[in-house]
TORVOGU-573428 format. One record per residue (C-alpha): x, y, z; residue number from 0. Coordinates in pm, 1 decimal, decimal comma. Example, Ala and Ser with C-alpha at 12.3 -4.5 7.8 and 13.67 -1.06 7.14 Angstrom:
TORVOGU-573428
@px->1230,0 py->-450,0 pz->780,0 seq->0
@px->1367,0 py->-106,0 pz->714,0 seq->1
end
This chain:
TORVOGU-573428
@px->-10082,2 py->-9214,5 pz->1188,8 seq->0
@px->-10008,1 py->-9016,7 pz->1499,3 seq->1
@px->-9667,7 py->-9170,5 pz->1546,4 seq->2
@px->-9578,0 py->-9108,5 pz->1183,8 seq->3
@px->-9669,6 py->-8742,5 pz->1229,6 seq->4
@px->-9458,0 py->-8705,4 pz->1541,2 seq->5
@px->-9167,0 py->-8870,6 pz->1374,0 seq->6
@px->-9186,0 py->-8634,3 pz->1081,0 seq->7
@px->-9207,1 py->-8326,6 pz->1308,2 seq->8
@px->-8912,6 py->-8445,1 pz->1510,1 seq->9
@px->-8692,9 py->-8477,7 pz->1205,5 seq->10
@px->-8789,1 py->-8131,6 pz->1086,0 seq->11
@px->-8699,0 py->-7973,5 pz->1421,8 seq->12
@px->-8370,0 py->-8155,4 pz->1435,5 seq->13
@px->-8273,1 py->-8031,6 pz->1088,4 seq->14
@px->-8351,7 py->-7671,1 pz->1179,3 seq->15
@px->-8146,2 py->-7697,3 pz->1498,3 seq->16
@px->-7847,4 py->-7843,1 pz->1318,1 seq->17
@px->-7871,3 py->-7576,4 pz->1050,5 seq->18
@px->-7885,2 py->-7304,5 pz->1313,0 seq->19
@px->-7583,5 py->-7443,7 pz->1494,6 seq->20
@px->-7396,1 py->-7467,0 pz->1168,1 seq->21
@px->-7481,1 py->-7107,7 pz->1088,2 seq->22
@px->-7356,4 py->-6982,8 pz->1422,3 seq->23
@px->-7043,1 py->-7188,1 pz->1393,4 seq->24
@px->-6974,2 py->-7046,4 pz->1046,9 seq->25
@px->-7046,8 py->-6690,5 pz->1162,7 seq->26
@px->-6804,1 py->-6725,3 pz->1456,2 seq->27
@px->-6529,0 py->-6860,3 pz->1230,5 seq->28
@px->-6575,4 py->-6574,5 pz->978,4 seq->29
@px->-6567,7 py->-6317,3 pz->1255,0 seq->30
@px->-6244,5 py->-6459,8 pz->1393,6 seq->31
@px->-6075,8 py->-6471,0 pz->1051,9 seq->32
@px->-6166,8 py->-6102,2 pz->968,0 seq->33
@px->-5996,9 py->-5964,2 pz->1283,5 seq->34
@px->-5643,6 py->-5812,1 pz->1185,9 seq->35
@px->-5332,3 py->-5963,7 pz->1336,6 seq->36
@px->-5108,2 py->-5729,6 pz->1543,0 seq->37
@px->-4781,0 py->-5650,0 pz->1347,3 seq->38
@px->-4457,0 py->-5750,6 pz->1515,1 seq->39
@px->-4218,4 py->-5544,6 pz->1298,5 seq->40
@px->-4171,6 py->-5205,8 pz->1132,9 seq->41
@px->-3971,8 py->-5143,5 pz->818,3 seq->42
@px->-3711,2 py->-4883,6 pz->732,0 seq->43
@px->-3614,4 py->-4825,6 pz->371,1 seq->44
@px->-3296,4 py->-4629,0 pz->298,7 seq->45
@px->-3107,7 py->-4514,2 pz->-10,0 seq->46
@px->-2813,6 py->-4276,7 pz->-54,6 seq->47
@px->-2674,6 py->-4068,2 pz->-332,8 seq->48
@px->-2404,0 py->-4163,4 pz->-406,0 seq->49
@px->-2436,9 py->-4530,8 pz->-319,7 seq->50
@px->-2175,1 py->-4758,4 pz->-174,8 seq->51
@px->-2168,0 py->-4592,8 pz->169,6 seq->52
@px->-2125,8 py->-4795,3 pz->484,9 seq->53
@px->-2452,2 py->-4836,3 pz->673,9 seq->54
@px->-2486,7 py->-4911,1 pz->1044,9 seq->55
@px->-2813,2 py->-4967,6 pz->1231,9 seq->56
@px->-2801,8 py->-4977,0 pz->1609,6 seq->57
@px->-2425,1 py->-5028,0 pz->1595,6 seq->58
@px->-2452,5 py->-5326,7 pz->1362,7 seq->59
@px->-2297,8 py->-5307,2 pz->1017,4 seq->60
@px->-2554,3 py->-5358,0 pz->743,2 seq->61
@px->-2327,7 py->-5345,9 pz->440,4 seq->62
@px->-2326,8 py->-5066,5 pz->184,0 seq->63
@px->-2610,4 py->-4844,7 pz->67,4 seq->64
@px->-2749,1 py->-4838,4 pz->-283,4 seq->65
@px->-2898,6 py->-4568,0 pz->-499,4 seq->66
@px->-3218,0 py->-4778,7 pz->-473,6 seq->67
@px->-3397,1 py->-4851,4 pz->-149,0 seq->68
@px->-3275,7 py->-5125,9 pz->80,7 seq->69
@px->-3539,2 py->-5249,1 pz->328,5 seq->70
@px->-3479,9 py->-5359,8 pz->685,3 seq->71
@px->-3742,5 py->-5505,6 pz->919,0 seq->72
@px->-3685,3 py->-5378,5 pz->1271,5 seq->73
@px->-3852,7 py->-5411,5 pz->1605,4 seq->74
@px->-4087,0 py->-5120,0 pz->1676,5 seq->75
@px->-3914,7 py->-4832,8 pz->1853,6 seq->76
@px->-3628,3 py->-4588,6 pz->1806,9 seq->77
@px->-3327,3 py->-4703,5 pz->1608,1 seq->78
@px->-2990,8 py->-4535,3 pz->1553,1 seq->79
@px->-2901,8 py->-4516,9 pz->1183,9 seq->80
@px->-2553,6 py->-4408,2 pz->1070,2 seq->81
@px->-2409,2 py->-4358,8 pz->720,2 seq->82
@px->-2037,8 py->-4298,1 pz->659,8 seq->83
@px->-2019,2 py->-4010,5 pz->410,7 seq->84
@px->-1746,9 py->-3983,5 pz->141,5 seq->85
@px->-1569,4 py->-3712,4 pz->343,3 seq->86
@px->-1534,0 py->-3953,5 pz->635,7 seq->87
@px->-1794,3 py->-3785,6 pz->853,0 seq->88
@px->-2097,4 py->-3969,6 pz->992,8 seq->89
@px->-2456,3 py->-3894,5 pz->906,7 seq->90
@px->-2643,6 py->-4011,9 pz->1218,5 seq->91
@px->-3011,6 py->-3998,2 pz->1304,8 seq->92
@px->-3241,9 py->-4152,9 pz->1562,3 seq->93
@px->-3541,8 py->-4282,5 pz->1367,4 seq->94
@px->-3862,0 py->-4413,6 pz->1524,5 seq->95
@px->-4003,1 py->-4715,0 pz->1343,6 seq->96
@px->-4368,4 py->-4788,5 pz->1430,5 seq->97
@px->-4497,9 py->-5143,1 pz->1408,6 seq->98
@px->-4650,4 py->-5224,8 pz->1075,0 seq->99
@px->-4530,9 py->-4900,6 pz->915,0 seq->100
@px->-4261,5 py->-4826,1 pz->659,9 seq->101
@px->-4025,9 py->-4530,2 pz->694,2 seq->102
@px->-3830,0 py->-4414,9 pz->393,8 seq->103
@px->-3495,3 py->-4237,8 pz->442,0 seq->104
@px->-3289,9 py->-4069,4 pz->171,4 seq->105
@px->-2939,0 py->-3931,9 pz->230,0 seq->106
@px->-2802,0 py->-3702,4 pz->-42,3 seq->107
@px->-2436,7 py->-3610,3 pz->-8,7 seq->108
@px->-2338,6 py->-3284,9 pz->-174,3 seq->109
@px->-1992,4 py->-3166,3 pz->-73,7 seq->110
@px->-1971,0 py->-2796,7 pz->3,3 seq->111
@px->-1767,0 py->-2595,8 pz->-244,9 seq->112
@px->-1426,1 py->-2498,3 pz->-108,1 seq->113
@px->-1416,6 py->-2160,7 pz->58,5 seq->114
@px->-1249,2 py->-1899,4 pz->-156,9 seq->115
@px->-890,5 py->-1848,3 pz->-53,6 seq->116
@px->-838,6 py->-1503,5 pz->87,0 seq->117
@px->-562,5 py->-1302,1 pz->-81,3 seq->118
@px->-484,4 py->-1148,0 pz->255,5 seq->119
@px->-247,9 py->-1090,0 pz->416,9 seq->120
@px->-12,6 py->-994,7 pz->136,1 seq->121
@px->346,4 py->-866,4 pz->152,0 seq->122
@px->417,8 py->-497,7 pz->90,5 seq->123
@px->765,4 py->-348,4 pz->62,0 seq->124
@px->901,1 py->-1,4 pz->-18,6 seq->125
@px->1218,8 py->71,8 pz->-211,7 seq->126
@px->1400,4 py->400,6 pz->-151,1 seq->127
@px->1759,5 py->529,0 pz->-149,9 seq->128
@px->1928,9 py->506,2 pz->188,6 seq->129
@px->2085,9 py->851,8 pz->151,9 seq->130
@px->2035,3 py->1150,1 pz->-77,0 seq->131
@px->2196,4 py->1488,6 pz->-99,1 seq->132
@px->1992,2 py->1786,6 pz->8,1 seq->133
@px->1791,8 py->1919,8 pz->-280,6 seq->134
@px->1764,6 py->1586,0 pz->-460,1 seq->135
@px->1428,1 py->1421,8 pz->-525,6 seq->136
@px->1358,1 py->1103,6 pz->-327,3 seq->137
@px->1154,5 py->826,9 pz->-491,9 seq->138
@px->962,8 py->585,3 pz->-268,0 seq->139
@px->831,3 py->287,1 pz->-470,8 seq->140
@px->598,0 py->24,7 pz->-320,1 seq->141
@px->566,3 py->-340,0 pz->-428,6 seq->142
@px->258,7 py->-539,1 pz->-318,5 seq->143
@px->210,9 py->-909,7 pz->-401,9 seq->144
@px->-169,1 py->-910,9 pz->-396,9 seq->145
@px->-370,7 py->-1188,8 pz->-560,2 seq->146
@px->-719,5 py->-1048,4 pz->-516,0 seq->147
@px->-943,6 py->-907,7 pz->-785,8 seq->148
@px->-990,0 py->-570,1 pz->-616,9 seq->149
@px->-746,1 py->-292,5 pz->-689,9 seq->150
@px->-535,2 py->-178,1 pz->-397,6 seq->151
@px->-563,0 py->172,0 pz->-257,1 seq->152
@px->-245,4 py->351,0 pz->-145,8 seq->153
@px->-236,5 py->613,7 pz->130,2 seq->154
@px->100,7 py->779,3 pz->197,6 seq->155
@px->218,2 py->996,5 pz->485,9 seq->156
@px->558,5 py->1162,1 pz->494,0 seq->157
@px->754,9 py->1302,1 pz->787,6 seq->158
@px->878,9 py->1558,6 pz->867,8 seq->159
@px->590,8 py->1776,8 pz->760,0 seq->160
@px->834,7 py->2002,7 pz->575,1 seq->161
@px->893,7 py->1720,4 pz->327,5 seq->162
@px->689,7 py->1802,7 pz->19,3 seq->163
@px->531,6 py->1525,4 pz->-189,6 seq->164
@px->585,3 py->1630,9 pz->-549,3 seq->165
@px->389,0 py->1356,1 pz->-724,4 seq->166
@px->230,3 py->1013,0 pz->-689,7 seq->167
@px->-21,7 py->1060,5 pz->-407,4 seq->168
@px->-264,5 py->766,9 pz->-418,7 seq->169
@px->-32,4 py->556,4 pz->-636,6 seq->170
@px->235,6 py->296,3 pz->-553,9 seq->171
@px->517,6 py->546,9 pz->-616,1 seq->172
@px->570,6 py->896,1 pz->-475,0 seq->173
@px->845,3 py->1153,2 pz->-512,9 seq->174
@px->953,9 py->1384,0 pz->-230,2 seq->175
@px->1156,9 py->1706,2 pz->-243,8 seq->176
@px->1447,4 py->1705,6 pz->3,9 seq->177
@px->1523,9 py->2076,0 pz->-26,4 seq->178
@px->1581,0 py->2228,1 pz->318,4 seq->179
@px->1589,1 py->1887,0 pz->489,2 seq->180
@px->1966,1 py->1850,3 pz->521,1 seq->181
@px->2066,2 py->1638,4 pz->819,8 seq->182
@px->1714,1 py->1496,1 pz->865,5 seq->183
@px->1546,5 py->1159,7 pz->804,6 seq->184
@px->1253,5 py->1146,5 pz->561,8 seq->185
@px->1012,0 py->870,9 pz->668,3 seq->186
@px->750,1 py->750,9 pz->418,9 seq->187
@px->467,6 py->535,7 pz->558,0 seq->188
@px->228,5 py->348,0 pz->328,8 seq->189
@px->-109,6 py->196,0 pz->417,4 seq->190
@px->-238,1 py->-36,3 pz->142,5 seq->191
@px->-597,3 py->-167,6 pz->148,8 seq->192
@px->-820,7 py->-357,0 pz->-92,6 seq->193
@px->-1133,4 py->-172,7 pz->18,8 seq->194
@px->-1269,6 py->-462,7 pz->224,8 seq->195
@px->-1341,8 py->-464,6 pz->597,4 seq->196
@px->-1100,9 py->-754,4 pz->654,5 seq->197
@px->-825,9 py->-620,3 pz->883,9 seq->198
@px->-583,2 py->-869,7 pz->726,7 seq->199
@px->-624,3 py->-682,7 pz->396,5 seq->200
@px->-487,6 py->-362,6 pz->550,9 seq->201
@px->-109,1 py->-371,4 pz->522,9 seq->202
@px->145,9 py->-111,6 pz->636,2 seq->203
@px->504,8 py->-56,5 pz->524,1 seq->204
@px->764,9 py->209,3 pz->595,6 seq->205
@px->1093,0 py->330,2 pz->450,7 seq->206
@px->1351,9 py->588,0 pz->557,3 seq->207
@px->1590,0 py->805,4 pz->354,3 seq->208
@px->1861,0 py->1014,2 pz->520,2 seq->209
@px->1920,2 py->1356,7 pz->366,5 seq->210
@px->2285,2 py->1459,1 pz->371,3 seq->211
@px->2329,8 py->1827,4 pz->448,3 seq->212
@px->2457,7 py->2031,0 pz->161,1 seq->213
@px->2819,5 py->2132,5 pz->211,7 seq->214
@px->2843,1 py->2501,6 pz->283,1 seq->215
@px->3035,0 py->2665,5 pz->3,1 seq->216
@px->3242,0 py->2963,7 pz->99,7 seq->217
@px->3294,1 py->3205,3 pz->-185,6 seq->218
@px->3587,4 py->3442,3 pz->-182,9 seq->219
@px->3660,5 py->3754,9 pz->-378,0 seq->220
@px->3942,1 py->3721,5 pz->-629,3 seq->221
@px->4170,1 py->3981,7 pz->-774,2 seq->222
@px->4107,4 py->3990,3 pz->-1145,6 seq->223
@px->4377,4 py->4237,8 pz->-1255,4 seq->224
@px->4607,0 py->4515,1 pz->-1130,1 seq->225
@px->4774,7 py->4801,8 pz->-1308,4 seq->226
@px->5047,4 py->5040,5 pz->-1186,0 seq->227
@px->5106,2 py->5374,2 pz->-1360,2 seq->228
@px->4893,0 py->5248,5 pz->-1649,6 seq->229
@px->4800,6 py->5472,0 pz->-1933,7 seq->230
@px->4432,3 py->5522,3 pz->-1979,7 seq->231
@px->4437,2 py->5309,7 pz->-2297,0 seq->232
@px->4601,3 py->5025,6 pz->-2108,0 seq->233
@px->4350,5 py->5063,6 pz->-1829,4 seq->234
@px->4058,0 py->5054,5 pz->-2073,5 seq->235
@px->4178,6 py->4722,4 pz->-2215,9 seq->236
@px->4182,3 py->4575,6 pz->-1866,6 seq->237
@px->3835,8 py->4719,5 pz->-1796,7 seq->238
@px->3711,5 py->4557,0 pz->-2119,8 seq->239
@px->3817,3 py->4216,5 pz->-1985,7 seq->240
@px->3645,8 py->4291,5 pz->-1655,0 seq->241
@px->3323,3 py->4379,6 pz->-1838,4 seq->242
@px->3328,7 py->4048,5 pz->-2027,6 seq->243
@px->3375,8 py->3858,2 pz->-1700,3 seq->244
@px->3078,0 py->4033,7 pz->-1542,8 seq->245
@px->2861,2 py->3960,3 pz->-1844,5 seq->246
@px->2952,8 py->3591,5 pz->-1836,6 seq->247
@px->2840,5 py->3555,3 pz->-1474,3 seq->248
@px->2550,0 py->3786,9 pz->-1386,3 seq->249
@px->2564,0 py->3676,7 pz->-1020,4 seq->250
@px->2896,2 py->3850,2 pz->-957,8 seq->251
@px->2985,9 py->4207,6 pz->-874,4 seq->252
@px->3300,2 py->4411,9 pz->-935,7 seq->253
@px->3513,4 py->4613,7 pz->-696,9 seq->254
@px->3761,7 py->4872,6 pz->-828,8 seq->255
@px->4014,6 py->4997,4 pz->-572,7 seq->256
@px->4220,6 py->5299,1 pz->-677,3 seq->257
@px->4542,3 py->5415,0 pz->-505,2 seq->258
@px->4723,1 py->5746,0 pz->-545,5 seq->259
@px->5101,6 py->5746,1 pz->-576,6 seq->260
@px->5332,4 py->5884,1 pz->-310,2 seq->261
@px->5415,6 py->6182,4 pz->-525,8 seq->262
@px->5103,6 py->6185,9 pz->-744,9 seq->263
@px->4914,6 py->6511,9 pz->-795,1 seq->264
@px->4643,2 py->6595,1 pz->-546,4 seq->265
@px->4310,8 py->6424,4 pz->-619,6 seq->266
@px->4478,6 py->6167,9 pz->-845,3 seq->267
@px->4278,9 py->5889,7 pz->-674,8 seq->268
@px->3949,3 py->6059,4 pz->-762,0 seq->269
@px->4057,2 py->6090,8 pz->-1123,7 seq->270
@px->4139,3 py->5719,5 pz->-1145,3 seq->271
@px->3810,7 py->5624,6 pz->-979,1 seq->272
@px->3596,4 py->5843,4 pz->-1204,3 seq->273
@px->3741,5 py->5738,4 pz->-1536,9 seq->274
@px->3720,0 py->5368,4 pz->-1440,1 seq->275
@px->3353,3 py->5404,7 pz->-1337,5 seq->276
@px->3260,4 py->5607,0 pz->-1643,1 seq->277
@px->3416,4 py->5358,8 pz->-1879,3 seq->278
@px->3283,6 py->5034,0 pz->-1732,6 seq->279
@px->2931,6 py->5174,8 pz->-1698,7 seq->280
@px->2910,9 py->5407,7 pz->-1994,4 seq->281
@px->3118,9 py->5226,5 pz->-2252,7 seq->282
@px->3083,5 py->4862,4 pz->-2143,1 seq->283
@px->2717,9 py->4887,6 pz->-2038,3 seq->284
@px->2762,4 py->4728,0 pz->-1695,2 seq->285
@px->2485,5 py->4804,4 pz->-1444,5 seq->286
@px->2618,3 py->5058,8 pz->-1197,2 seq->287
@px->2452,0 py->4859,3 pz->-915,7 seq->288
@px->2702,9 py->4580,0 pz->-979,2 seq->289
@px->3000,0 py->4808,2 pz->-941,0 seq->290
@px->3169,8 py->4947,3 pz->-630,3 seq->291
@px->3460,2 py->5191,8 pz->-662,5 seq->292
@px->3679,1 py->5238,0 pz->-354,2 seq->293
@px->3942,8 py->5498,2 pz->-258,3 seq->294
@px->4223,6 py->5276,8 pz->-132,2 seq->295
@px->4457,2 py->5546,2 pz->-7,0 seq->296
@px->4819,1 py->5568,2 pz->-122,0 seq->297
@px->5094,5 py->5346,8 pz->-252,1 seq->298
@px->5435,9 py->5411,6 pz->-397,7 seq->299
@px->5282,1 py->5449,4 pz->-744,5 seq->300
@px->4938,7 py->5507,5 pz->-894,2 seq->301
@px->4758,9 py->5174,1 pz->-892,3 seq->302
@px->4419,6 py->5028,5 pz->-980,3 seq->303
@px->4298,3 py->4685,8 pz->-862,2 seq->304
@px->4008,5 py->4505,8 pz->-1033,6 seq->305
@px->3819,9 py->4247,2 pz->-822,3 seq->306
@px->3548,1 py->3990,9 pz->-895,7 seq->307
@px->3314,8 py->3935,4 pz->-598,9 seq->308
@px->3082,3 py->3627,0 pz->-616,5 seq->309
@px->2741,2 py->3639,8 pz->-448,5 seq->310
@px->2780,1 py->3594,4 pz->-74,4 seq->311
@px->3154,5 py->3657,1 pz->-72,4 seq->312
@px->3325,3 py->3908,3 pz->149,0 seq->313
@px->3429,7 py->4219,9 pz->-48,5 seq->314
@px->3802,2 py->4296,3 pz->-76,3 seq->315
@px->3971,7 py->4549,0 pz->149,1 seq->316
@px->4209,5 py->4823,8 pz->45,8 seq->317
@px->4578,8 py->4765,7 pz->123,9 seq->318
@px->4758,9 py->5102,7 pz->114,5 seq->319
@px->5138,5 py->5096,1 pz->166,8 seq->320
@px->5212,5 py->5468,4 pz->221,1 seq->321
@px->5092,7 py->5678,4 pz->510,4 seq->322
@px->4926,0 py->6011,7 pz->447,4 seq->323
@px->5208,9 py->6190,2 pz->632,3 seq->324
@px->5455,1 py->6056,5 pz->376,8 seq->325
@px->5275,8 py->6204,2 pz->77,3 seq->326
@px->5464,1 py->6466,0 pz->-128,6 seq->327
@px->5223,3 py->6551,0 pz->-408,5 seq->328
@px->5353,1 py->6725,3 pz->-715,6 seq->329
@px->5167,7 py->6980,1 pz->-918,9 seq->330
@px->4944,0 py->6851,5 pz->-1194,6 seq->331
@px->5070,0 py->6936,8 pz->-1543,2 seq->332
end
C-alpha cells in the first residue's frame, strides 16, 4: 500500500513539473514573438503635376513621375531627389528618409506668367521746317511710337526766350512766332513721359528752325506830278489825282514844292503854296498832318511839284535852277 501511494505521488509531481516547464517555454516563445523587428528601409513616395517628368534619386535615374504616387524603398538617411521640370530646370531637394517611415513628396509645376513687355524706350521725333522767313509761324510736330496704355505727357521748351509759343503747350504740336528773330535759330526741345518712374519712359527730342532775316525794304519818295505855268483849274485837276492817291494808301504823305518864276511877281511862291494847301485840305478833305508844303525857291517859270512819300522814306528836296540874284520880278496885275 505504501509503495502504491509513493508511486501515485511521484507521478503527480512529475506531471506538475512538466506542465510548469511547458508553461515557461510557451511564455518565453510568446515574449520573443511579440518583440518588433528593427526596420531596414524607409520609403519615399513622390508624385508630380504634370506627370511624365524625369526622376533621379541619388544620381540614379528612376524613370518618369506620375500624377499618382510612386514608392521607393531607400536606406535610412538623406537622399538627393531631383525632378527635371518642363522648362528644363531641376527641382532638387535633400530629403531625410527615416527607417520604417514613409515620406510623401509632391511637386507641382506652375510656370510663371511672362513678364509684361515694357513699352519703353520708345522713339520720339520732331518735324519742323528747316528755314522760315522772319514773321512766319513755325510749327513743331512730335511723333511718338508708344505702345503703353498710359497717355504721354509733353513738356516743351523753346530757345531763345524771345521766341513766343502761340499754341499747343502740353500737346504733341506747338506753334512759335518768329517775329523779331531774324538771323537766329529757334530750338524746340521736347520731353515726353508716360508718368511712370521708369527712366526709360522719359524720352527727349529736339528740332531746330533757322529764321531768315527779313530783307530791309528801302522806300523812296516818288514824284507824282509836275506843272509849269499851270492855270489854277489845271492845278486843281492834278491836286484831285493826288488826293485820290493819298486816300488809297493811308500810310503815305504828300509833299508839294512850289517854285517862283524868274520874272514872276513878288510872293508868287506863297500864292502857289497857299492855294495848293487850301484846295487839298479844304476841298479834298486830306488831313493837314499828311501834307507838307515847301518853298522851293526859283526856276525859269512858275512850277509846282507833287510828291508821294511812303512811310519811312526820305522826303524830297527842292531843286531850284535860278539864283536869287538873277530874279527880275514884274509887277502883279
